[in-house]
C-alpha positions in Angstrom: 27.0 21.0 -49.6 29.2 22.9 -47.1 29.1 19.9 -44.7 30.4 17.7 -47.5 33.3 20.0 -48.2 34.1 20.1 -44.5 34.1 16.3 -44.3 36.2 16.0 -47.3 38.7 18.5 -46.0 38.9 16.7 -42.6 39.2 13.4 -44.3 42.1 14.7 -46.4 43.9 16.1 -43.4 43.4 12.9 -41.4 44.6 10.8 -44.3 47.7 12.8 -44.6 48.4 12.4 -40.9 47.8 8.6 -41.1 50.1 8.4 -44.1 52.8 10.3 -42.2 52.5 8.1 -39.1 52.4 4.9 -41.2 55.7 5.9 -42.8 57.1 6.8 -39.3 57.8 10.2 -40.9 56.1 12.5 -38.4 58.4 15.3 -39.2 57.2 15.7 -42.8 55.4 19.0 -43.3 51.7 19.2 -44.2 50.8 20.1 -47.7 49.7 23.6 -48.5 46.1 22.5 -49.5 45.8 20.7 -46.1 47.0 23.8 -44.2 44.6 26.1 -46.2 41.8 23.7 -45.6 42.4 23.4 -41.9 42.6 27.3 -41.7 39.2 27.6 -43.4 37.7 25.2 -40.9 39.2 27.1 -38.0 37.9 30.4 -39.4 34.4 29.0 -39.8 34.5 27.7 -36.2 35.8 31.0 -34.8 33.0 32.9 -36.5 30.4 30.5 -35.2 29.2 29.3 -38.6 30.2 25.7 -37.9 31.5 23.5 -35.2 35.1 22.4 -35.3 34.9 18.6 -35.4 38.6 17.8 -35.8 39.1 17.0 -32.1 36.3 14.5 -32.1 37.6 12.8 -35.3 41.1 12.6 -33.9 39.8 11.0 -30.7 37.6 8.6 -32.7 40.7 7.4 -34.6 42.8 7.1 -31.5 45.0 10.0 -32.3 46.0 12.6 -29.7 45.6 16.3 -30.4 49.3 16.6 -30.3 49.5 14.5 -33.5 49.2 17.8 -35.4 52.2 19.4 -33.8 55.1 17.7 -35.5 53.7 18.1 -39.0 52.9 21.8 -38.3 56.3 22.3 -36.7 57.9 20.8 -39.8 55.8 23.1 -42.0 56.9 26.2 -40.0 60.5 25.2 -40.5 60.4 24.9 -44.3 62.4 27.4 -46.3 59.3 28.7 -48.2 58.3 31.8 -46.1 54.6 31.7 -47.2 54.1 28.1 -46.2 55.8 28.6 -42.9 53.6 31.6 -42.1 50.5 29.8 -43.1 51.4 26.9 -40.8 52.1 29.4 -38.0 48.7 31.0 -38.5 47.1 27.6 -38.3 49.0 26.7 -35.1 47.9 29.9 -33.4 44.4 29.5 -34.6 44.3 26.0 -33.2 45.4 27.4 -29.8 42.5 29.9 -29.9 39.9 27.5 -31.3 36.9 26.6 -29.1 37.3 23.7 -26.8 40.9 23.2 -27.9 43.2 21.1 -25.6 45.4 24.1 -24.9 48.0 22.3 -22.7 48.3 19.4 -25.2 48.8 21.8 -28.1 51.1 24.3 -26.6 54.7 23.0 -26.8 57.8 25.1 -26.4 59.6 23.4 -29.3 56.7 24.1 -31.7 56.5 27.7 -30.3 60.2 28.2 -31.2 59.4 26.9 -34.7 56.7 29.5 -34.9 59.1 32.2 -33.9 61.6 31.1 -36.5 58.9 31.4 -39.2 58.4 35.1 -38.1 62.1 36.1 -38.5 62.1 39.3 -40.6 64.9 38.0 -42.9 62.4 35.6 -44.2 59.1 37.5 -44.0 60.0 41.2 -44.4 61.5 41.8 -47.9 61.1 45.1 -49.7 58.5 45.2 -52.5 59.9 45.7 -56.0 59.3 49.2 -57.3 56.9 49.7 -60.1 59.7 50.8 -62.4 61.5 47.5 -61.8 58.3 45.5 -62.6 57.7 47.5 -65.8 61.3 47.1 -66.9 60.9 43.4 -66.4 57.8 43.3 -68.5 59.1 45.6 -71.2 61.1 43.0 -73.3 58.0 40.8 -73.7 55.8 43.7 -74.8 58.3 44.9 -77.4 59.7 41.6 -78.7 59.1 42.6 -82.3 61.4 45.6 -82.0 65.1 45.0 -82.5 66.9 44.8 -79.1 70.6 45.4 -78.4 72.7 42.3 -78.5 73.9 42.7 -74.9 70.4 43.0 -73.6 69.4 39.9 -75.5 72.1 37.9 -73.9 71.3 39.0 -70.3 67.5 38.7 -70.4 65.0 36.0 -71.0 61.9 37.9 -71.7 59.6 35.0 -71.5 60.6 34.3 -67.9 61.2 37.7 -66.5 57.6 38.9 -66.5 56.3 35.8 -64.8 59.0 35.7 -62.2 58.6 39.3 -61.3 54.9 39.0 -61.0 55.2 36.0 -58.9 57.7 37.7 -56.6 55.4 40.7 -56.1 52.4 38.5 -55.4 54.4 36.4 -52.9 55.8 39.4 -51.0 52.4 41.1 -50.9 50.9 37.9 -49.5 53.7 37.8 -46.8 53.1 41.4 -45.9 49.4 40.7 -45.2 50.1 37.4 -43.5 52.6 38.6 -40.9 50.3 41.2 -39.3 47.6 38.6 -39.0 50.0 36.1 -37.3 51.1 38.8 -34.9 47.5 39.6 -34.0 46.9 35.9 -33.3 50.1 35.7 -31.2 48.9 38.6 -29.1 45.7 36.8 -28.4 47.5 33.6 -27.6 49.6 35.3 -25.0 46.4 36.0 -23.1 45.7 32.3 -22.8 49.0 30.5 -22.3 51.7 30.8 -19.7 55.4 31.2 -20.6 56.8 31.4 -17.1 58.1 27.8 -17.4 59.8 28.5 -20.7 62.2 31.4 -20.2 64.1 30.6 -23.4 60.9 30.8 -25.4 60.2 34.2 -23.9 63.6 35.5 -24.7 63.4 34.3 -28.2 59.9 35.8 -28.6 61.3 39.2 -27.5 64.2 39.0 -29.8 62.0 38.0 -32.7 59.5 40.9 -32.2 62.4 43.3 -31.8 63.9 42.2 -35.1 60.5 42.7 -36.8 60.3 46.1 -35.3 63.8 47.2 -36.5 62.9 45.9 -40.0 59.3 47.2 -40.2 60.0 50.6 -41.9 57.4 51.1 -44.6 54.9 48.7 -43.0 52.2 50.7 -41.3 50.6 48.1 -38.9 53.6 46.1 -37.9 55.1 48.5 -35.3 51.8 48.8 -33.4 51.3 45.0 -33.4 54.9 44.4 -32.2 54.5 46.8 -29.3 51.2 45.2 -28.4 53.0 41.9 -28.1 55.8 43.3 -26.1 53.5 45.0 -23.7 51.5 41.8 -23.3 54.7 40.0 -22.3 55.7 42.6 -19.7 52.2 43.3 -18.3 51.3 39.6 -17.7 53.0 38.0 -14.6 52.0 34.6 -16.0 54.9 34.9 -18.4 57.6 35.1 -15.7 59.3 37.6 -13.4 58.2 41.0 -14.6 61.5 42.6 -13.8 63.4 40.1 -15.9 60.8 40.5 -18.7 61.0 44.3 -18.6 64.8 44.1 -18.7 64.6 41.8 -21.8 62.1 44.1 -23.6 63.9 47.3 -22.8 67.3 45.8 -23.8 65.8 44.7 -27.1 64.6 48.3 -27.8 67.9 49.9 -27.0 69.3 49.9 -30.6 66.1 51.7 -31.8 66.2 54.2 -28.9 69.8 55.1 -29.7 69.2 55.3 -33.5 69.5 58.6 -35.4 67.0 61.4 -34.5 65.1 61.2 -37.8 64.5 57.4 -37.5 60.8 56.5 -37.2 61.7 53.4 -35.1 63.4 55.7 -32.5 60.2 57.8 -32.1 58.0 54.7 -31.8 60.3 53.0 -29.3 60.5 56.2 -27.2 56.7 56.5 -27.4 56.3 52.9 -26.2 58.6 53.5 -23.2 57.1 56.8 -22.1 53.4 56.1 -22.9 53.2 52.4 -22.0 56.1 51.3 -19.8 56.1 54.4 -17.5 52.4 54.2 -16.6 52.7 50.5 -16.1 55.7 51.0 -13.8 53.8 53.6 -11.6 51.7 50.8 -10.1 54.2 47.9 -10.6 57.4 47.9 -8.6 58.8 45.0 -10.5 58.6 46.8 -13.8 59.7 50.1 -12.2 62.9 48.4 -11.0 63.9 47.7 -14.6 62.6 51.0 -16.0 64.6 53.3 -13.6 67.8 51.6 -14.7 67.1 52.0 -18.4 68.7 55.5 -18.7 71.9 54.1 -17.0 71.9 51.2 -19.4 71.6 53.5 -22.4 74.6 55.5 -21.1 76.7 52.4 -21.3 75.6 51.8 -24.9 75.8 55.5 -26.0 77.9 55.9 -29.2 81.1 58.0 -29.2 80.4 60.0 -32.3 79.0 63.4 -31.5 75.8 63.3 -33.5 74.8 59.9 -32.3 75.8 60.8 -28.8 73.5 63.8 -29.0 70.7 61.6 -30.0 71.4 59.3 -27.1 71.3 62.3 -24.7 68.0 63.4 -26.1 66.5 59.9 -25.8 67.7 59.6 -22.2 66.3 63.0 -21.4 62.9 62.1 -22.9 62.7 58.9 -20.8 63.8 60.6 -17.6 61.4 63.5 -18.1 58.5 60.9 -18.0 59.6 59.5 -14.7 58.6 60.5 -11.2 60.5 63.3 -9.5 62.3 61.1 -7.0 63.5 58.8 -9.8 64.7 61.9 -11.8 66.7 63.1 -8.8 68.3 59.7 -8.3 69.4 59.8 -12.0 70.8 63.3 -11.7 72.9 62.1 -8.7 74.2 59.2 -10.9 75.1 61.7 -13.7 77.0 63.9 -11.2 79.0 60.8 -10.2 79.7 60.2 -13.9 81.6 63.4 -14.0 84.4 61.7 -12.0 84.5 58.6 -14.3 86.2 57.7 -17.5 86.6 60.4 -20.3 83.7 59.1 -22.4 81.4 59.1 -19.3 82.5 62.6 -18.3 81.8 63.9 -21.8 78.4 62.3 -21.8 77.7 63.6 -18.3 78.5 67.2 -19.4 75.9 66.9 -22.1 73.4 65.2 -19.9 73.7 67.9 -17.2 72.8 70.6 -19.8 69.8 68.5 -21.1 68.5 67.7 -17.6 68.8 71.2 -16.2 67.0 72.7 -19.2 64.3 69.9 -19.5 63.3 69.0 -15.9 61.1 71.4 -14.0 62.5 73.8 -11.3 66.1 72.5 -11.2 67.2 75.1 -8.7 64.2 74.7 -6.3 63.0 78.3 -6.8 59.3 77.5 -7.0 59.4 75.2 -3.9 61.3 77.7 -1.7 59.4 80.9 -2.7 61.8 82.5 -5.2 64.8 81.7 -3.1 67.4 79.1 -3.9 67.2 75.8 -2.1 70.7 74.7 -1.1 69.8 71.1 -1.5 68.3 71.4 -5.0 69.6 68.8 -7.4 70.3 71.4 -10.0 72.9 73.0 -7.8 75.0 69.9 -7.7 74.8 69.5 -11.4 75.9 73.2 -11.9 78.9 72.7 -9.6 79.8 69.5 -11.4 79.6 71.2 -14.8 81.8 74.1 -13.7 84.3 71.6 -12.4 84.5 70.0 -15.8 85.6 73.3 -17.2 89.0 72.4 -15.8 89.0 68.8 -17.0 92.2 67.1 -18.1 90.7 66.4 -21.5 90.6 69.4 -23.9 87.4 68.2 -25.5 85.6 67.9 -22.2 86.9 71.4 -21.1 85.5 72.9 -24.3 82.2 71.1 -24.0 81.7 72.1 -20.4 82.4 75.8 -21.2 80.1 75.7 -24.1 77.3 74.0 -22.2 77.7 76.4 -19.3 77.2 79.3 -21.7 74.1 77.7 -23.1 72.8 77.0 -19.6 73.1 80.6 -18.6 71.0 81.7 -21.5 68.3 79.2 -20.8 68.1 79.3 -17.1 68.0 83.0 -16.8 64.9 83.1 -18.9 63.2 82.4 -15.6 63.3 85.6 -13.5 63.5 83.5 -10.3 66.5 81.6 -11.6 68.3 84.7 -12.9 68.1 86.5 -9.5 71.0 84.6 -7.9 72.3 82.4 -10.7 75.5 84.5 -10.9 76.4 83.8 -7.3 75.3 80.2 -7.5 77.8 79.0 -10.1 80.5 81.3 -8.8 80.9 83.7 -11.7 81.1 86.6 -9.2 83.9 84.9 -7.4 87.6 85.5 -8.1 88.1 81.8 -8.6 85.7 81.6 -11.5 87.2 84.8 -13.1 90.6 83.1 -12.8 89.2 80.0 -14.3 88.0 81.9 -17.4 91.3 83.7 -17.6 93.2 80.3 -17.6 90.8 78.9 -20.2 91.4 81.9 -22.4 95.1 81.1 -22.2 94.6 77.4 -22.9 96.8 75.8 -25.5 93.8 74.3 -27.3 92.0 76.7 -29.6 88.6 74.9 -29.1 88.9 75.6 -25.4 89.8 79.3 -25.9 86.9 79.8 -28.2 84.5 78.2 -25.7 85.8 80.3 -22.9 85.3 83.5 -25.0 81.8 82.3 -25.8 81.1 81.9 -22.0 82.4 85.4 -21.3 80.2 86.8 -24.0 77.1 85.0 -22.8 77.7 85.8 -19.1 78.2 89.5 -19.9 75.0 89.6 -21.9 72.9 87.9 -19.3 74.3 89.1 -16.0 75.0 92.7 -17.1 78.0 92.8 -14.8 81.4 94.4 -15.6 84.5 92.3 -16.2 87.6 92.6 -14.1 90.7 94.2 -15.5 92.5 90.8 -16.0 89.8 89.5 -18.3 89.5 92.7 -20.2 93.3 92.6 -21.0 92.9 89.0 -21.9 90.1 89.7 -24.3 92.1 92.6 -25.8 95.1 90.4 -26.5 92.9 87.6 -27.8 91.8 90.0 -30.6 95.3 89.5 -32.0 95.2 85.7 -31.8 96.7 83.9 -34.9 93.4 82.0 -35.4 90.5 83.7 -37.2 87.9 81.9 -35.0 89.5 83.1 -31.8 89.8 86.7 -33.1 86.2 86.7 -34.0 85.1 85.3 -30.7 87.3 87.8 -28.8 85.9 90.7 -30.7 82.4 89.6 -29.9 83.2 89.2 -26.2 84.9 92.5 -25.9 82.2 94.3 -27.9 79.5 92.8 -25.6 81.4 94.1 -22.6 81.4 97.5 -24.3 77.7 97.4 -24.9 76.9 96.4 -21.3 79.4 98.5 -19.4 80.8 101.3 -21.5 83.0 102.7 -18.7 86.5 104.2 -18.5 88.1 100.7 -18.4 86.2 99.0 -21.2 86.1 101.7 -23.9 89.9 102.2 -24.1 90.5 98.4 -24.4 87.8 98.2 -27.1 89.2 101.1 -29.1 92.8 99.8 -29.0 91.7 96.2 -29.9 88.8 96.3 -32.3 89.2 99.2 -34.8 92.7 98.1 -35.8 91.2 94.9 -37.2 90.0 97.0 -40.1 93.3 96.0 -41.7 93.0 92.3 -40.8 93.7 89.8 -43.6 90.3 88.1 -43.0 87.5 90.0 -44.8 84.8 88.7 -42.4 86.7 90.3 -39.5 87.0 93.6 -41.4 83.2 93.4 -41.9 82.7 92.7 -38.2 84.9 95.6 -37.3 82.8 98.0 -39.5 79.5 96.7 -38.2 80.6 97.1 -34.6 82.0 100.6 -35.1 78.6 101.5 -36.7 76.8 100.1 -33.7 78.9 101.1 -30.7 80.2 104.5 -32.0 78.0 105.9 -34.8 74.7 104.6 -33.5 75.5 105.9 -30.0 76.4 109.3 -31.4 73.3 109.4 -33.6 71.2 109.3 -30.4 72.4 112.8 -29.5 70.5 114.2 -32.6 67.3 113.5 -30.7 68.3 115.0 -27.4 67.0 118.5 -26.6 69.8 120.4 -24.8 68.2 123.0 -22.7 69.7 126.3 -21.7 69.7 125.2 -18.1 71.9 122.2 -18.6 75.0 122.1 -16.6 76.5 118.7 -17.3 77.0 117.6 -20.9 77.9 114.0 -20.0 74.6 113.4 -18.2 72.7 114.4 -21.3 74.6 112.0 -23.6 74.4 108.2 -23.8 76.8 106.6 -21.3 80.4 106.4 -22.5 79.9 108.8 -25.5 82.5 111.4 -24.3 84.9 108.6 -23.4 84.6 107.3 -26.9 85.4 110.8 -28.3 88.4 111.0 -26.1 89.7 107.6 -27.1 89.4 108.4 -30.8 92.0 111.1 -30.3 94.6 108.5 -29.4 97.5 108.4 -31.9 97.2 104.6 -32.3 93.4 104.7 -32.7 93.0 107.7 -35.0 94.4 106.1 -38.2 92.2 103.0 -37.7 89.1 105.2 -37.2 90.0 107.1 -40.4 90.2 103.8 -42.4 86.9 102.7 -40.9 85.1 105.9 -41.8 86.6 105.8 -45.3 85.4 102.3 -45.8 81.9 102.9 -44.4 81.6 106.1 -46.4 82.4 104.5 -49.7 79.7 101.9 -49.0 77.3 104.8 -48.1 76.7 103.4 -44.6 77.3 106.6 -42.7 74.0 108.2 -41.7 73.4 111.9 -41.9 72.4 111.9 -38.3 76.0 111.2 -37.2 77.2 114.6 -38.6 74.1 116.3 -37.2 74.7 114.8 -33.8 78.3 115.9 -33.7 77.3 119.4 -34.5 74.6 119.2 -31.8 77.1 118.0 -29.2 79.7 120.7 -30.0 77.0 123.4 -29.8 75.7 122.0 -26.6 79.2 121.9 -25.1 79.6 125.6 -25.8 76.2 126.4 -24.3 76.9 124.5 -21.1 80.3 126.3 -20.9 78.8 129.7 -21.3 76.0 128.8 -19.0 78.6 128.2 -16.2 79.8 131.8 -16.7 83.2 130.7 -17.9 85.3 132.6 -20.5 84.8 131.4 -24.0 88.6 131.6 -24.6 89.0 128.7 -22.2 86.3 126.6 -23.9 87.2 123.6 -26.1 84.8 121.1 -27.7 84.8 117.6 -26.3 88.1 116.0 -27.5 87.6 114.0 -30.7 84.3 115.6 -31.8 85.9 117.9 -34.4 88.2 115.1 -35.5 85.3 112.7 -36.1 83.3 115.4 -37.8 86.1 116.0 -40.2 86.1 112.3 -41.2 82.3 111.8 -41.6 81.7 115.2 -43.3 83.4 114.0 -46.4 80.6 111.5 -47.0 77.7 113.6 -45.5 78.4 117.1 -46.7 74.7 118.1 -46.9 74.3 117.4 -43.1 76.9 120.1 -42.1 75.4 123.6 -41.7 77.3 126.6 -42.9 76.1 128.7 -40.0 77.7 126.2 -37.7 81.0 126.2 -39.5 81.1 130.0 -39.9 80.4 130.6 -36.2 83.0 128.2 -34.9 85.6 129.4 -37.5 85.4 132.9 -36.1 85.3 131.6 -32.6 88.4 129.4 -32.9 90.2 132.2 -34.8 89.9 134.7 -32.0 93.1 134.0 -30.2 96.1 135.7 -31.8 99.5 134.1 -32.1 100.8 136.2 -29.3 98.2 135.0 -27.0 98.9 131.4 -28.0 102.6 131.9 -27.3 101.8 133.4 -23.9 99.4 130.5 -23.1 101.9 128.0 -24.2 104.6 129.3 -21.9 102.1 129.2 -19.1 101.4 125.6 -19.9 97.8 126.1 -20.9 96.7 123.1 -22.9 93.6 124.7 -24.4 95.6 126.6 -26.9 97.0 123.3 -28.4 93.5 121.9 -28.5 92.2 125.0 -30.3 94.9 124.6 -32.9 94.0 120.9 -33.4 90.3 121.8 -33.6 91.0 124.5 -36.2 92.8 121.9 -38.4 89.9 119.5 -38.2 87.5 122.4 -38.8 89.4 123.4 -42.0 89.2 119.7 -43.1 85.5 119.8 -42.6 85.1 123.1 -44.5 87.2 121.6 -47.4 84.9 118.5 -47.4 81.7 120.5 -47.6 83.1 123.2 -49.9 80.8 122.1 -52.7 77.8 122.9 -50.5 79.0 126.4 -49.4 77.0 129.5 -50.4 79.0 131.7 -52.9 79.3 134.9 -50.8 80.5 133.2 -47.6 82.8 131.1 -49.6 84.5 134.2 -51.1 84.7 135.7 -47.6 86.3 132.6 -46.2 88.8 132.3 -49.1 89.9 135.9 -48.6 90.3 135.3 -44.8 92.5 132.2 -45.5 94.6 134.1 -48.0 95.2 136.9 -45.5 96.3 134.4 -42.9 98.8 133.0 -45.4 100.1 136.4 -46.3 100.5 137.4 -42.7 101.7 134.0 -41.5 99.1 134.3 -38.7 98.6 130.6 -38.1 99.9 127.6 -36.4 102.5 125.6 -38.3 100.1 122.6 -38.3 97.5 124.6 -40.1 99.5 125.7 -43.1 99.0 122.8 -45.3 95.3 122.3 -44.6 94.8 126.1 -44.9 96.3 126.2 -48.3 94.4 123.1 -49.4 91.0 124.4 -48.1 91.6 127.8 -49.8 92.4 126.2 -53.2 89.3 124.0 -52.9 87.1 127.0 -52.3 88.7 129.0 -55.1 88.1 126.1 -57.5 84.5 126.0 -56.5 84.1 129.7 -56.9 85.8 129.7 -60.3 83.6 126.8 -61.5 80.4 128.6 -60.4 
């Protein structure tokens, strides 16, 4: 029975061929039943279930095997995508059939017709959504219900369901046909030679690339397309492999440079790194094309920042997969790019950062035993990057400064790199400090901000002090009209204060940062408060945990570095009002810790102990400048942290010197008396602040003492107001209790 069906199918096909030839109309397409019948015969022959007798029948009737080509070519050129794909499948199956006359059947013109049938604009159309299909079927299902008049005019319910169903079926059929045709095409490429038909090869690559770029949502198509492309490149029978590799890589360029989240980009990069790179390792012809791919991508890189970043990432992925010597040659090319056109210079700046942070051992540390290799490729890249910090284009200057800052953070993660990186890029040289100073004075805000970021990063990483010129520049930048510049300058100067809190940095910080508490930008005010908490209060709080022994002879050595210099700077007439505002703001937000007041008392007590331990007269002792002033500010918000015994002791101690002694000392030019007077004022402020916490009996004693001083006028003029205010506060507390 099956033999009868096969004979009938063959007879029908041959009759159609004879009819076409008799009419001299060889370009008429085969009918769909004939194509399907021929395909079933080919499938049976391929599986070994039956012999393929078409060739013998054609020969018996005096027809060459090529008689099938023109009708099949015409069928592949029809506008109906399903029929053209069916014809293409038949043609490829004929080429793969047993004992097929391969050289008679393979024809470049027919092959081009096959490629036209595969074009994605015909074969890859999105499937209609389920909601669309249900909407199309809805009118027929509900024809009894009254429908709106506008809907009735626009729709024809009887047709919409059928047409939608037909469309879905056709597209589903196409989606299953195309992968099968590509599988057959891959197999055919193993049997035929395309070296004599370069146009066919080029068209094949372009067609497969189009299918790739349109294959989103189709699971099997990308893998099949890459199999075909790899077959083209890996087989020397298809032509010069360098030319073939160039064509394939050029066709993948749009996908490689597509946005980062694109699935086609990931698959294209995977094909290059996992297929092309291993192939090139043993094939110089393919390698010749592959090593120039990153350079070609550079010429095609978009100008927009996001897409340019994607291009840089793609190029880096490809270069990272290459051999070391090829990587070094590419870095040399990138260094030369820094002297080219603006777009190339900008791209080179980004590429240098990517290459130095992605490729292994850029500075040659591992090869030379933890010492820098003067000939390391990374050194040339570093120097080129630093040179671009003075580029004529503001955008490139800013980008180079920003990338240098990022590079410092990444490279110094390796202990071998960080050992001499400072000297390598010249940050320790006067020239680079001058460069940073000039960039901080740049007329473009984006450049100034980038320079400040580089200063911050280099200070954090290298732990080196800044020179006076840069410190003054940072201080003045804190008053820049632009908010972003002020914030960046505050961050840079504060980082310098963290790293090197010496006599140069602390005064600059105190005169530049605390005054920003009155800035018109609330975020800067917040930064100012946070930095004061960190760099002043947190440092002072550390003294609460220090055990000051009786044998201590140097107070400064017992405190965190720069603490006494901070106290001294707070006394400055320009700084004190700003400190008062900061303490008030922090206190109202309940952000001042009790440990700050405890530490200040501890420091004052330790200072007295160190003084007495040196056998010096107590009349000559003064607390570290600024400690009483700061205690008077914070005690208002931490009254329970201030001990009455401490206040009582120092009140009697500071009150020992009589007015006559003060006058005598003043004439002799002794400054300690003036400091004692100032300390008494701040002490009275502190007592007034903590008056609610004073015990009743000491409070009465203190009030009487203050009243006697008022009656006898035995006080400094600066103490009168605060003396009266403190006495009134204590009397109110006593009366209330």
